[in-house]
N, CA, C, O and the ligand as a Tripos MOL2 file, in Angstrom:
@<TRIPOS>MOLECULE
protein
  301   299    76     0     0
PROTEIN
NO_CHARGES

@<TRIPOS>ATOM
      1 N         -17.8430   17.6550  -17.8260 N.3       1 MET1
      2 CA        -17.1300   16.9320  -16.7630 C.3       1 MET1
      3 C         -15.8740   16.2630  -17.3340 C.2       1 MET1
      4 O         -15.9200   15.5950  -18.3670 O.2       1 MET1
      5 N         -14.8040   16.4530  -16.6620 N.am      2 GLY2
      6 CA        -13.5610   15.8310  -17.1290 C.3       2 GLY2
      7 C         -13.4630   14.3990  -16.6380 C.2       2 GLY2
      8 O         -14.0900   14.0210  -15.6480 O.2       2 GLY2
      9 N         -12.6950   13.6380  -17.3170 N.am      3 ASN3
     10 CA        -12.5140   12.2560  -16.8930 C.3       3 ASN3
     11 C         -11.0960   12.0410  -16.3640 C.2       3 ASN3
     12 O         -10.5880   10.9210  -16.3100 O.2       3 ASN3
     13 N         -10.4710   13.1760  -15.9710 N.am      4 LYS4
     14 CA         -9.1250   13.0560  -15.4090 C.3       4 LYS4
     15 C          -9.1320   13.5450  -13.9740 C.2       4 LYS4
     16 O          -9.8880   14.4470  -13.6120 O.2       4 LYS4
     17 N          -8.2830   12.9410  -13.1670 N.am      5 LEU5
     18 CA         -8.1580   13.3820  -11.7900 C.3       5 LEU5
     19 C          -6.7130   13.1970  -11.3700 C.2       5 LEU5
     20 O          -5.9100   12.6070  -12.0930 O.2       5 LEU5
     21 N          -6.3920   13.7080  -10.1940 N.am      6 LYS6
     22 CA         -5.0170   13.5700   -9.7310 C.3       6 LYS6
     23 C          -4.9170   12.4450   -8.7180 C.2       6 LYS6
     24 O          -5.7450   12.3130   -7.8170 O.2       6 LYS6
     25 N          -3.8980   11.6520   -8.8860 N.am      7 CYS7
     26 CA         -3.6500   10.5470   -7.9690 C.3       7 CYS7
     27 C          -3.4380   11.1120   -6.5670 C.2       7 CYS7
     28 O          -2.5960   11.9920   -6.3900 O.2       7 CYS7
     29 N          -4.1760   10.6300   -5.5640 N.am      8 PRO8
     30 CA         -4.0340   11.1670   -4.2080 C.3       8 PRO8
     31 C          -2.6660   10.8910   -3.5940 C.2       8 PRO8
     32 O          -2.2790   11.5160   -2.6060 O.2       8 PRO8
     33 N          -1.9480    9.9580   -4.1850 N.am      9 LYS9
     34 CA         -0.6500    9.5740   -3.6190 C.3       9 LYS9
     35 C           0.4990   10.3720   -4.2360 C.2       9 LYS9
     36 O           1.2810   10.9920   -3.5160 O.2       9 LYS9
     37 N           0.6030   10.3580   -5.5520 N.am     10 CYS10
     38 CA          1.7470   11.0080   -6.1930 C.3      10 CYS10
     39 C           1.3580   12.2660   -6.9540 C.2      10 CYS10
     40 O           2.2230   12.9420   -7.5100 O.2      10 CYS10
     41 N           0.0520   12.5960   -6.9880 N.am     11 LYS11
     42 CA         -0.4680   13.8140   -7.6270 C.3      11 LYS11
     43 C          -0.2840   13.8180   -9.1430 C.2      11 LYS11
     44 O          -0.3840   14.8690   -9.7770 O.2      11 LYS11
     45 N          -0.0220   12.6730   -9.7150 N.am     12 ARG12
     46 CA          0.0770   12.5820  -11.1590 C.3      12 ARG12
     47 C          -1.3300   12.5780  -11.7370 C.2      12 ARG12
     48 O          -2.2700   12.1000  -11.1010 O.2      12 ARG12
     49 N          -1.4690   13.1100  -12.9360 N.am     13 GLU13
     50 CA         -2.7820   13.1190  -13.5500 C.3      13 GLU13
     51 C          -3.1150   11.7050  -14.0320 C.2      13 GLU13
     52 O          -2.3170   11.0630  -14.7160 O.2      13 GLU13
     53 N          -4.2910   11.2420  -13.6680 N.am     14 VAL14
     54 CA         -4.6840    9.8940  -14.0600 C.3      14 VAL14
     55 C          -6.0370    9.9190  -14.7640 C.2      14 VAL14
     56 O          -6.8540   10.8150  -14.5470 O.2      14 VAL14
     57 N          -6.2470    8.9450  -15.5870 N.am     15 THR15
     58 CA         -7.5270    8.8180  -16.2710 C.3      15 THR15
     59 C          -8.4650    7.9760  -15.4260 C.2      15 THR15
     60 O          -8.0820    6.9390  -14.8830 O.2      15 THR15
     61 N          -9.6810    8.4350  -15.3300 N.am     16 TRP16
     62 CA        -10.6450    7.7180  -14.4980 C.3      16 TRP16
     63 C         -11.1320    6.4590  -15.2010 C.2      16 TRP16
     64 O         -11.2570    5.3980  -14.5900 O.2      16 TRP16
     65 N         -11.4020    6.5930  -16.4890 N.am     17 GLU17
     66 CA        -11.9270    5.4570  -17.2450 C.3      17 GLU17
     67 C         -10.8610    4.3920  -17.4840 C.2      17 GLU17
     68 O          -9.6870    4.6960  -17.7000 O.2      17 GLU17
     69 N         -11.2920    3.1650  -17.4400 N.am     18 ASN18
     70 CA        -10.4100    2.0130  -17.6720 C.3      18 ASN18
     71 C          -9.2040    1.9950  -16.7290 C.2      18 ASN18
     72 O          -8.1270    1.5190  -17.0880 O.2      18 ASN18
     73 N          -9.3980    2.5050  -15.5570 N.am     19 ASN19
     74 CA         -8.3000    2.5060  -14.5930 C.3      19 ASN19
     75 C          -8.7000    1.6550  -13.3910 C.2      19 ASN19
     76 O          -9.4650    2.1040  -12.5370 O.2      19 ASN19
     77 N          -8.1920    0.4430  -13.3230 N.am     20 PRO20
     78 CA         -8.5880   -0.4580  -12.2350 C.3      20 PRO20
     79 C          -8.0670   -0.0040  -10.8710 C.2      20 PRO20
     80 O          -8.5210   -0.4900   -9.8340 O.2      20 PRO20
     81 N          -7.1110    0.9320  -10.8780 N.am     21 TYR21
     82 CA         -6.5140    1.3580   -9.6100 C.3      21 TYR21
     83 C          -7.0230    2.7110   -9.1410 C.2      21 TYR21
     84 O          -6.5080    3.2790   -8.1780 O.2      21 TYR21
     85 N          -8.0470    3.2270   -9.8320 N.am     22 ARG22
     86 CA         -8.5450    4.5450   -9.4440 C.3      22 ARG22
     87 C          -9.0060    4.5650   -7.9940 C.2      22 ARG22
     88 O          -9.4770    3.5370   -7.5080 O.2      22 ARG22
     89 N          -8.9000    5.6390   -7.3040 N.am     23 PRO23
     90 CA         -8.4420    6.9370   -7.8280 C.3      23 PRO23
     91 C          -6.9330    7.0610   -7.9220 C.2      23 PRO23
     92 O          -6.4200    8.1550   -8.1590 O.2      23 PRO23
     93 N          -6.2260    5.9860   -7.7460 N.am     24 PHE24
     94 CA         -4.7670    6.0480   -7.8390 C.3      24 PHE24
     95 C          -4.3220    5.8390   -9.2820 C.2      24 PHE24
     96 O          -5.0830    5.3400  -10.1110 O.2      24 PHE24
     97 N          -3.0660    6.2290   -9.5770 N.am     25 CYS25
     98 CA         -2.5820    6.1460  -10.9520 C.3      25 CYS25
     99 C          -2.1310    4.7330  -11.2680 C.2      25 CYS25
    100 O          -2.1260    4.3350  -12.4330 O.2      25 CYS25
    101 N          -1.7550    3.9710  -10.2610 N.am     26 SER26
    102 CA         -1.1650    2.6650  -10.5290 C.3      26 SER26
    103 C          -1.2830    1.7730   -9.3020 C.2      26 SER26
    104 O          -1.6900    2.2040   -8.2230 O.2      26 SER26
    105 N          -0.9190    0.5380   -9.5030 N.am     27 LYS27
    106 CA         -0.9240   -0.4270   -8.4090 C.3      27 LYS27
    107 C           0.0250    0.0080   -7.3000 C.2      27 LYS27
    108 O          -0.2420   -0.1910   -6.1150 O.2      27 LYS27
    109 N           1.1640    0.6210   -7.7230 N.am     28 VAL28
    110 CA          2.1630    1.0480   -6.7410 C.3      28 VAL28
    111 C           1.5570    2.0300   -5.7540 C.2      28 VAL28
    112 O           1.7170    1.8860   -4.5420 O.2      28 VAL28
    113 N           0.8530    3.0380   -6.2840 N.am     29 CYS29
    114 CA          0.2820    4.0510   -5.4090 C.3      29 CYS29
    115 C          -0.8550    3.4730   -4.5830 C.2      29 CYS29
    116 O          -1.0200    3.8320   -3.4170 O.2      29 CYS29
    117 N          -1.6250    2.6010   -5.1650 N.am     30 LYS30
    118 CA         -2.7340    1.9980   -4.4270 C.3      30 LYS30
    119 C          -2.2020    1.1920   -3.2390 C.2      30 LYS30
    120 O          -2.7110    1.2970   -2.1230 O.2      30 LYS30
    121 N          -1.1800    0.3950   -3.4980 N.am     31 LEU31
    122 CA         -0.6080   -0.4220   -2.4290 C.3      31 LEU31
    123 C           0.1540    0.4300   -1.4250 C.2      31 LEU31
    124 O           0.1490    0.1490   -0.2260 O.2      31 LEU31
    125 N           0.8040    1.4650   -1.9230 N.am     32 ALA32
    126 CA          1.5360    2.3540   -1.0190 C.3      32 ALA32
    127 C           0.5650    3.0060   -0.0470 C.2      32 ALA32
    128 O           0.8720    3.1820    1.1320 O.2      32 ALA32
    129 N          -0.5990    3.3590   -0.5510 N.am     33 ASP33
    130 CA         -1.6060    3.9850    0.2980 C.3      33 ASP33
    131 C          -2.1550    2.9820    1.3010 C.2      33 ASP33
    132 O          -2.3050    3.2890    2.4840 O.2      33 ASP33
    133 N          -2.4490    1.7920    0.8230 N.am     34 LEU34
    134 CA         -2.9130    0.7100    1.6940 C.3      34 LEU34
    135 C          -1.8730    0.4480    2.7740 C.2      34 LEU34
    136 O          -2.1820    0.2210    3.9440 O.2      34 LEU34
    137 N          -0.6380    0.4900    2.3250 N.am     35 TYR35
    138 CA          0.4540    0.2110    3.2330 C.3      35 TYR35
    139 C           0.5570    1.2370    4.3440 C.2      35 TYR35
    140 O           0.7420    0.8910    5.5110 O.2      35 TYR35
    141 N           0.4340    2.5100    3.9690 N.am     36 SER36
    142 CA          0.5510    3.5470    4.9930 C.3      36 SER36
    143 C          -0.6070    3.4420    5.9790 C.2      36 SER36
    144 O          -0.4610    3.7460    7.1630 O.2      36 SER36
    145 N          -1.7530    3.0100    5.4750 N.am     37 TRP37
    146 CA         -2.9020    2.8190    6.3520 C.3      37 TRP37
    147 C          -2.6480    1.6730    7.3190 C.2      37 TRP37
    148 O          -2.9310    1.7750    8.5120 O.2      37 TRP37
    149 N          -2.1150    0.5890    6.7910 N.am     38 LEU38
    150 CA         -1.8460   -0.5760    7.6350 C.3      38 LEU38
    151 C          -0.7120   -0.3020    8.6070 C.2      38 LEU38
    152 O          -0.6990   -0.7950    9.7350 O.2      38 LEU38
    153 N           0.2370    0.4970    8.1390 N.am     39 GLU39
    154 CA          1.3530    0.8390    9.0050 C.3      39 GLU39
    155 C           0.8460    1.5500   10.2510 C.2      39 GLU39
    156 O           1.2870    1.2780   11.3680 O.2      39 GLU39
    157 N          -0.0790    2.4530   10.0360 N.am     40 GLU40
    158 CA         -0.6600    3.1680   11.1520 C.3      40 GLU40
    159 C          -1.4170    2.1970   12.0580 C.2      40 GLU40
    160 O          -1.3480    2.2700   13.2850 O.2      40 GLU40
    161 N          -2.1310    1.3010   11.4150 N.am     41 GLU41
    162 CA         -2.9710    0.3460   12.1260 C.3      41 GLU41
    163 C          -2.1470   -0.5760   13.0300 C.2      41 GLU41
    164 O          -2.5320   -0.8470   14.1680 O.2      41 GLU41
    165 N          -1.0420   -1.0410   12.5270 N.am     42 TYR42
    166 CA         -0.2560   -2.0300   13.2740 C.3      42 TYR42
    167 C           1.0040   -1.4620   13.9180 C.2      42 TYR42
    168 O           1.7070   -2.1530   14.6560 O.2      42 TYR42
    169 N           1.2770   -0.1900   13.6270 N.am     43 ARG43
    170 CA          2.4700    0.4550   14.1950 C.3      43 ARG43
    171 C           3.7430   -0.3120   13.8490 C.2      43 ARG43
    172 O           4.6020   -0.5510   14.6980 O.2      43 ARG43
    173 N           3.8340   -0.6830   12.5960 N.am     44 ILE44
    174 CA          5.0190   -1.4060   12.1300 C.3      44 ILE44
    175 C           5.8620   -0.4770   11.2750 C.2      44 ILE44
    176 O           5.3320    0.3060   10.4860 O.2      44 ILE44
    177 N           7.1440   -0.5610   11.4290 N.am     45 LYS45
    178 CA          8.0040    0.2470   10.5870 C.3      45 LYS45
    179 C           8.2200   -0.5020    9.2680 C.2      45 LYS45
    180 O           8.7550   -1.6100    9.2510 O.2      45 LYS45
    181 N           7.8020    0.1140    8.1810 N.am     46 ILE46
    182 CA          7.8960   -0.5140    6.8760 C.3      46 ILE46
    183 C           9.1720   -0.0650    6.1770 C.2      46 ILE46
    184 O           9.4630    1.1290    6.1070 O.2      46 ILE46
    185 N           9.9070   -0.9970    5.6760 N.am     47 SER47
    186 CA         11.1290   -0.6260    4.9720 C.3      47 SER47
    187 C          10.8310   -0.3050    3.5140 C.2      47 SER47
    188 O           9.8890   -0.8310    2.9210 O.2      47 SER47
    189 N          11.6570    0.5710    2.9540 N.am     48 ASP48
    190 CA         11.4750    0.9780    1.5600 C.3      48 ASP48
    191 C          11.6250   -0.2130    0.6220 C.2      48 ASP48
    192 O          11.0200   -0.2500   -0.4490 O.2      48 ASP48
    193 N          12.4170   -1.1610    1.0220 N.am     49 ASP49
    194 CA         12.6290   -2.3430    0.1790 C.3      49 ASP49
    195 C          11.3300   -3.0930   -0.0610 C.2      49 ASP49
    196 O          11.0910   -3.5840   -1.1640 O.2      49 ASP49
    197 N          10.5010   -3.1820    0.9480 N.am     50 ILE50
    198 CA          9.2350   -3.8910    0.8030 C.3      50 ILE50
    199 C           8.3110   -3.1300   -0.1280 C.2      50 ILE50
    200 O           7.6400   -3.7260   -0.9700 O.2      50 ILE50
    201 N           8.2780   -1.8250    0.0210 N.am     51 ILE51
    202 CA          7.4150   -1.0150   -0.8380 C.3      51 ILE51
    203 C           7.8870   -1.0910   -2.2810 C.2      51 ILE51
    204 O           7.0720   -1.1270   -3.2020 O.2      51 ILE51
    205 N           9.1770   -1.1140   -2.4770 N.am     52 LYS52
    206 CA          9.7330   -1.2490   -3.8230 C.3      52 LYS52
    207 C           9.2540   -2.5480   -4.4520 C.2      52 LYS52
    208 O           8.9920   -2.6300   -5.6520 O.2      52 LYS52
    209 N           9.1520   -3.5320   -3.6210 N.am     53 ASP53
    210 CA          8.7710   -4.8670   -4.0740 C.3      53 ASP53
    211 C           7.2550   -5.0100   -3.9900 C.2      53 ASP53
    212 O           6.7420   -5.9970   -3.4630 O.2      53 ASP53
    213 N           6.5560   -4.0320   -4.5060 N.am     54 PHE54
    214 CA          5.1330   -3.9030   -4.2190 C.3      54 PHE54
    215 C           4.2380   -5.0970   -4.5280 C.2      54 PHE54
    216 O           3.2180   -5.2570   -3.8590 O.2      54 PHE54
    217 N           4.5620   -5.9460   -5.5070 N.am     55 PRO55
    218 CA          3.6370   -7.0690   -5.7370 C.3      55 PRO55
    219 C           3.5420   -8.0030   -4.5360 C.2      55 PRO55
    220 O           2.5950   -8.7800   -4.4180 O.2      55 PRO55
    221 N           4.5240   -7.9220   -3.6540 N.am     56 HIS56
    222 CA          4.5280   -8.8260   -2.5080 C.3      56 HIS56
    223 C           4.1280   -8.1400   -1.2190 C.2      56 HIS56
    224 O           4.2770   -8.6950   -0.1300 O.2      56 HIS56
    225 N           3.6290   -6.9470   -1.3510 N.am     57 VAL57
    226 CA          3.3090   -6.1600   -0.1580 C.3      57 VAL57
    227 C           2.3570   -6.9070    0.7630 C.2      57 VAL57
    228 O           2.5700   -6.9590    1.9750 O.2      57 VAL57
    229 N           1.3200   -7.4790    0.1980 N.am     58 GLU58
    230 CA          0.3420   -8.1610    1.0420 C.3      58 GLU58
    231 C           0.9470   -9.3790    1.7240 C.2      58 GLU58
    232 O           0.6850   -9.6460    2.8970 O.2      58 GLU58
    233 N           1.7520  -10.1050    0.9780 N.am     59 LEU59
    234 CA          2.4140  -11.2830    1.5180 C.3      59 LEU59
    235 C           3.3540  -10.8880    2.6500 C.2      59 LEU59
    236 O           3.3830  -11.5220    3.7050 O.2      59 LEU59
    237 N           4.1250   -9.8240    2.4090 N.am     60 GLU60
    238 CA          5.0700   -9.3610    3.4210 C.3      60 GLU60
    239 C           4.3420   -8.9300    4.6910 C.2      60 GLU60
    240 O           4.7980   -9.1840    5.8060 O.2      60 GLU60
    241 N           3.2290   -8.2890    4.4980 N.am     61 LEU61
    242 CA          2.4530   -7.8360    5.6530 C.3      61 LEU61
    243 C           2.0040   -9.0180    6.4920 C.2      61 LEU61
    244 O           2.0750   -8.9880    7.7200 O.2      61 LEU61
    245 N           1.5400  -10.0610    5.8120 N.am     62 LYS62
    246 CA          1.0890  -11.2590    6.5270 C.3      62 LYS62
    247 C           2.2390  -11.8530    7.3150 C.2      62 LYS62
    248 O           2.0640  -12.2840    8.4550 O.2      62 LYS62
    249 N           3.4310  -11.8750    6.6980 N.am     63 LYS63
    250 CA          4.6020  -12.4210    7.3720 C.3      63 LYS63
    251 C           4.9310  -11.6020    8.6010 C.2      63 LYS63
    252 O           5.2100  -12.1500    9.6670 O.2      63 LYS63
    253 N           4.8970  -10.2820    8.4490 N.am     64 VAL64
    254 CA          5.2140   -9.3850    9.5610 C.3      64 VAL64
    255 C           4.2120   -9.5920   10.6910 C.2      64 VAL64
    256 O           4.5860   -9.6540   11.8620 O.2      64 VAL64
    257 N           2.9630   -9.6950   10.3350 N.am     65 ASN65
    258 CA          1.9340   -9.8830   11.3500 C.3      65 ASN65
    259 C           2.1020  -11.2100   12.0700 C.2      65 ASN65
    260 O           1.9120  -11.3090   13.2830 O.2      65 ASN65
    261 N           2.4610  -12.2210   11.3030 N.am     66 LEU66
    262 CA          2.6850  -13.5500   11.8660 C.3      66 LEU66
    263 C           3.8510  -13.5010   12.8470 C.2      66 LEU66
    264 O           3.7900  -14.0460   13.9490 O.2      66 LEU66
    265 N           4.9180  -12.8280   12.4080 N.am     67 LYS67
    266 CA          6.1010  -12.6740   13.2480 C.3      67 LYS67
    267 C           5.7280  -11.9710   14.5460 C.2      67 LYS67
    268 O           6.1230  -12.3950   15.6320 O.2      67 LYS67
    269 N           4.9740  -10.9080   14.4230 N.am     68 ASN68
    270 CA          4.5920  -10.1200   15.5910 C.3      68 ASN68
    271 C           3.7280  -10.9250   16.5540 C.2      68 ASN68
    272 O           3.9180  -10.8580   17.7690 O.2      68 ASN68
    273 N           2.7880  -11.6800   16.0180 N.am     69 SER69
    274 CA          1.9070  -12.4330   16.9010 C.3      69 SER69
    275 C           2.6850  -13.5470   17.5990 C.2      69 SER69
    276 O           2.4000  -13.8960   18.7440 O.2      69 SER69
    277 N           3.6810  -14.1030   16.8840 N.am     70 LYS70
    278 CA          4.5190  -15.1230   17.5130 C.3      70 LYS70
    279 C           5.3320  -14.5070   18.6400 C.2      70 LYS70
    280 O           5.4810  -15.0860   19.7170 O.2      70 LYS70
    281 N           5.8550  -13.3140   18.3610 N.am     71 LYS71
    282 CA          6.6730  -12.6090   19.3270 C.3      71 LYS71
    283 C           5.8530  -12.3330   20.5930 C.2      71 LYS71
    284 O           6.3380  -12.5000   21.7120 O.2      71 LYS71
    285 N           4.6460  -11.9230   20.3980 N.am     72 ILE72
    286 CA          3.7840  -11.6080   21.5370 C.3      72 ILE72
    287 C           3.5300  -12.8700   22.3750 C.2      72 ILE72
    288 O           3.5770  -12.8390   23.6050 O.2      72 ILE72
    289 N           3.2620  -13.9710   21.6790 N.am     73 LYS73
    290 CA          2.9940  -15.2310   22.3760 C.3      73 LYS73
    291 C           4.1970  -15.6840   23.1910 C.2      73 LYS73
    292 O           4.0800  -16.1710   24.3160 O.2      73 LYS73
    293 N           5.4100  -15.4930   22.5440 N.am     74 LYS74
    294 CA          6.6430  -15.9340   23.1710 C.3      74 LYS74
    295 C           6.9230  -15.1820   24.4740 C.2      74 LYS74
    296 O           7.3600  -15.7610   25.4680 O.2      74 LYS74
    297 N           6.6600  -13.8910   24.4370 N.am     75 GLU75
    298 CA          7.0390  -13.0520   25.5720 C.3      75 GLU75
    299 C           6.1550  -13.1430   26.7950 C.2      75 GLU75
    300 O           6.4080  -12.4670   27.7920 O.2      75 GLU75
    301 ZN          0.1110    7.7780   -8.1520 Zn       76 ZN76
@<TRIPOS>BOND
     1     1     2 1
     2     2     3 1
     3     3     4 2
     4     3     5 am
     5     5     6 1
     6     6     7 1
     7     7     8 2
     8     7     9 am
     9     9    10 1
    10    10    11 1
    11    11    12 2
    12    11    13 am
    13    13    14 1
    14    14    15 1
    15    15    16 2
    16    15    17 am
    17    17    18 1
    18    18    19 1
    19    19    20 2
    20    19    21 am
    21    21    22 1
    22    22    23 1
    23    23    24 2
    24    23    25 am
    25    25    26 1
    26    26    27 1
    27    27    28 2
    28    27    29 am
    29    29    30 1
    30    30    31 1
    31    31    32 2
    32    31    33 am
    33    33    34 1
    34    34    35 1
    35    35    36 2
    36    35    37 am
    37    37    38 1
    38    38    39 1
    39    39    40 2
    40    39    41 am
    41    41    42 1
    42    42    43 1
    43    43    44 2
    44    43    45 am
    45    45    46 1
    46    46    47 1
    47    47    48 2
    48    47    49 am
    49    49    50 1
    50    50    51 1
    51    51    52 2
    52    51    53 am
    53    53    54 1
    54    54    55 1
    55    55    56 2
    56    55    57 am
    57    57    58 1
    58    58    59 1
    59    59    60 2
    60    59    61 am
    61    61    62 1
    62    62    63 1
    63    63    64 2
    64    63    65 am
    65    65    66 1
    66    66    67 1
    67    67    68 2
    68    67    69 am
    69    69    70 1
    70    70    71 1
    71    71    72 2
    72    71    73 am
    73    73    74 1
    74    74    75 1
    75    75    76 2
    76    75    77 am
    77    77    78 1
    78    78    79 1
    79    79    80 2
    80    79    81 am
    81    81    82 1
    82    82    83 1
    83    83    84 2
    84    83    85 am
    85    85    86 1
    86    86    87 1
    87    87    88 2
    88    87    89 am
    89    89    90 1
    90    90    91 1
    91    91    92 2
    92    91    93 am
    93    93    94 1
    94    94    95 1
    95    95    96 2
    96    95    97 am
    97    97    98 1
    98    98    99 1
    99    99   100 2
   100    99   101 am
   101   101   102 1
   102   102   103 1
   103   103   104 2
   104   103   105 am
   105   105   106 1
   106   106   107 1
   107   107   108 2
   108   107   109 am
   109   109   110 1
   110   110   111 1
   111   111   112 2
   112   111   113 am
   113   113   114 1
   114   114   115 1
   115   115   116 2
   116   115   117 am
   117   117   118 1
   118   118   119 1
   119   119   120 2
   120   119   121 am
   121   121   122 1
   122   122   123 1
   123   123   124 2
   124   123   125 am
   125   125   126 1
   126   126   127 1
   127   127   128 2
   128   127   129 am
   129   129   130 1
   130   130   131 1
   131   131   132 2
   132   131   133 am
   133   133   134 1
   134   134   135 1
   135   135   136 2
   136   135   137 am
   137   137   138 1
   138   138   139 1
   139   139   140 2
   140   139   141 am
   141   141   142 1
   142   142   143 1
   143   143   144 2
   144   143   145 am
   145   145   146 1
   146   146   147 1
   147   147   148 2
   148   147   149 am
   149   149   150 1
   150   150   151 1
   151   151   152 2
   152   151   153 am
   153   153   154 1
   154   154   155 1
   155   155   156 2
   156   155   157 am
   157   157   158 1
   158   158   159 1
   159   159   160 2
   160   159   161 am
   161   161   162 1
   162   162   163 1
   163   163   164 2
   164   163   165 am
   165   165   166 1
   166   166   167 1
   167   167   168 2
   168   167   169 am
   169   169   170 1
   170   170   171 1
   171   171   172 2
   172   171   173 am
   173   173   174 1
   174   174   175 1
   175   175   176 2
   176   175   177 am
   177   177   178 1
   178   178   179 1
   179   179   180 2
   180   179   181 am
   181   181   182 1
   182   182   183 1
   183   183   184 2
   184   183   185 am
   185   185   186 1
   186   186   187 1
   187   187   188 2
   188   187   189 am
   189   189   190 1
   190   190   191 1
   191   191   192 2
   192   191   193 am
   193   193   194 1
   194   194   195 1
   195   195   196 2
   196   195   197 am
   197   197   198 1
   198   198   199 1
   199   199   200 2
   200   199   201 am
   201   201   202 1
   202   202   203 1
   203   203   204 2
   204   203   205 am
   205   205   206 1
   206   206   207 1
   207   207   208 2
   208   207   209 am
   209   209   210 1
   210   210   211 1
   211   211   212 2
   212   211   213 am
   213   213   214 1
   214   214   215 1
   215   215   216 2
   216   215   217 am
   217   217   218 1
   218   218   219 1
   219   219   220 2
   220   219   221 am
   221   221   222 1
   222   222   223 1
   223   223   224 2
   224   223   225 am
   225   225   226 1
   226   226   227 1
   227   227   228 2
   228   227   229 am
   229   229   230 1
   230   230   231 1
   231   231   232 2
   232   231   233 am
   233   233   234 1
   234   234   235 1
   235   235   236 2
   236   235   237 am
   237   237   238 1
   238   238   239 1
   239   239   240 2
   240   239   241 am
   241   241   242 1
   242   242   243 1
   243   243   244 2
   244   243   245 am
   245   245   246 1
   246   246   247 1
   247   247   248 2
   248   247   249 am
   249   249   250 1
   250   250   251 1
   251   251   252 2
   252   251   253 am
   253   253   254 1
   254   254   255 1
   255   255   256 2
   256   255   257 am
   257   257   258 1
   258   258   259 1
   259   259   260 2
   260   259   261 am
   261   261   262 1
   262   262   263 1
   263   263   264 2
   264   263   265 am
   265   265   266 1
   266   266   267 1
   267   267   268 2
   268   267   269 am
   269   269   270 1
   270   270   271 1
   271   271   272 2
   272   271   273 am
   273   273   274 1
   274   274   275 1
   275   275   276 2
   276   275   277 am
   277   277   278 1
   278   278   279 1
   279   279   280 2
   280   279   281 am
   281   281   282 1
   282   282   283 1
   283   283   284 2
   284   283   285 am
   285   285   286 1
   286   286   287 1
   287   287   288 2
   288   287   289 am
   289   289   290 1
   290   290   291 1
   291   291   292 2
   292   291   293 am
   293   293   294 1
   294   294   295 1
   295   295   296 2
   296   295   297 am
   297   297   298 1
   298   298   299 1
   299   299   300 2
@<TRIPOS>SUBSTRUCTURE
     1 MET1         2 RESIDUE 1 A MET
     2 GLY2         6 RESIDUE 1 A GLY
     3 ASN3        10 RESIDUE 1 A ASN
     4 LYS4        14 RESIDUE 1 A LYS
     5 LEU5        18 RESIDUE 1 A LEU
     6 LYS6        22 RESIDUE 1 A LYS
     7 CYS7        26 RESIDUE 1 A CYS
     8 PRO8        30 RESIDUE 1 A PRO
     9 LYS9        34 RESIDUE 1 A LYS
    10 CYS10       38 RESIDUE 1 A CYS
    11 LYS11       42 RESIDUE 1 A LYS
    12 ARG12       46 RESIDUE 1 A ARG
    13 GLU13       50 RESIDUE 1 A GLU
    14 VAL14       54 RESIDUE 1 A VAL
    15 THR15       58 RESIDUE 1 A THR
    16 TRP16       62 RESIDUE 1 A TRP
    17 GLU17       66 RESIDUE 1 A GLU
    18 ASN18       70 RESIDUE 1 A ASN
    19 ASN19       74 RESIDUE 1 A ASN
    20 PRO20       78 RESIDUE 1 A PRO
    21 TYR21       82 RESIDUE 1 A TYR
    22 ARG22       86 RESIDUE 1 A ARG
    23 PRO23       90 RESIDUE 1 A PRO
    24 PHE24       94 RESIDUE 1 A PHE
    25 CYS25       98 RESIDUE 1 A CYS
    26 SER26      102 RESIDUE 1 A SER
    27 LYS27      106 RESIDUE 1 A LYS
    28 VAL28      110 RESIDUE 1 A VAL
    29 CYS29      114 RESIDUE 1 A CYS
    30 LYS30      118 RESIDUE 1 A LYS
    31 LEU31      122 RESIDUE 1 A LEU
    32 ALA32      126 RESIDUE 1 A ALA
    33 ASP33      130 RESIDUE 1 A ASP
    34 LEU34      134 RESIDUE 1 A LEU
    35 TYR35      138 RESIDUE 1 A TYR
    36 SER36      142 RESIDUE 1 A SER
    37 TRP37      146 RESIDUE 1 A TRP
    38 LEU38      150 RESIDUE 1 A LEU
    39 GLU39      154 RESIDUE 1 A GLU
    40 GLU40      158 RESIDUE 1 A GLU
    41 GLU41      162 RESIDUE 1 A GLU
    42 TYR42      166 RESIDUE 1 A TYR
    43 ARG43      170 RESIDUE 1 A ARG
    44 ILE44      174 RESIDUE 1 A ILE
    45 LYS45      178 RESIDUE 1 A LYS
    46 ILE46      182 RESIDUE 1 A ILE
    47 SER47      186 RESIDUE 1 A SER
    48 ASP48      190 RESIDUE 1 A ASP
    49 ASP49      194 RESIDUE 1 A ASP
    50 ILE50      198 RESIDUE 1 A ILE
    51 ILE51      202 RESIDUE 1 A ILE
    52 LYS52      206 RESIDUE 1 A LYS
    53 ASP53      210 RESIDUE 1 A ASP
    54 PHE54      214 RESIDUE 1 A PHE
    55 PRO55      218 RESIDUE 1 A PRO
    56 HIS56      222 RESIDUE 1 A HIS
    57 VAL57      226 RESIDUE 1 A VAL
    58 GLU58      230 RESIDUE 1 A GLU
    59 LEU59      234 RESIDUE 1 A LEU
    60 GLU60      238 RESIDUE 1 A GLU
    61 LEU61      242 RESIDUE 1 A LEU
    62 LYS62      246 RESIDUE 1 A LYS
    63 LYS63      250 RESIDUE 1 A LYS
    64 VAL64      254 RESIDUE 1 A VAL
    65 ASN65      258 RESIDUE 1 A ASN
    66 LEU66      262 RESIDUE 1 A LEU
    67 LYS67      266 RESIDUE 1 A LYS
    68 ASN68      270 RESIDUE 1 A ASN
    69 SER69      274 RESIDUE 1 A SER
    70 LYS70      278 RESIDUE 1 A LYS
    71 LYS71      282 RESIDUE 1 A LYS
    72 ILE72      286 RESIDUE 1 A ILE
    73 LYS73      290 RESIDUE 1 A LYS
    74 LYS74      294 RESIDUE 1 A LYS
    75 GLU75      298 RESIDUE 1 A GLU
    76 ZN76       301 GROUP 0 **** ****
């Protein structure tokens, strides 16, 4: 059995062992995948700038959601 697999996001070969982001190769791909899932969930258009700034992805999402819920209340 091999201990290597391909990242589902970027198809790069990744090591399974000692990889906290498995099955992804890195935090970037893990968050990018989470992001695309959430994007579908909330129907929000995500800008590339936010994805580039991946350590803040979760924070940005919360802000966007907050903005959206405020907008809904206002209208
Ligand atoms: Zn990857």
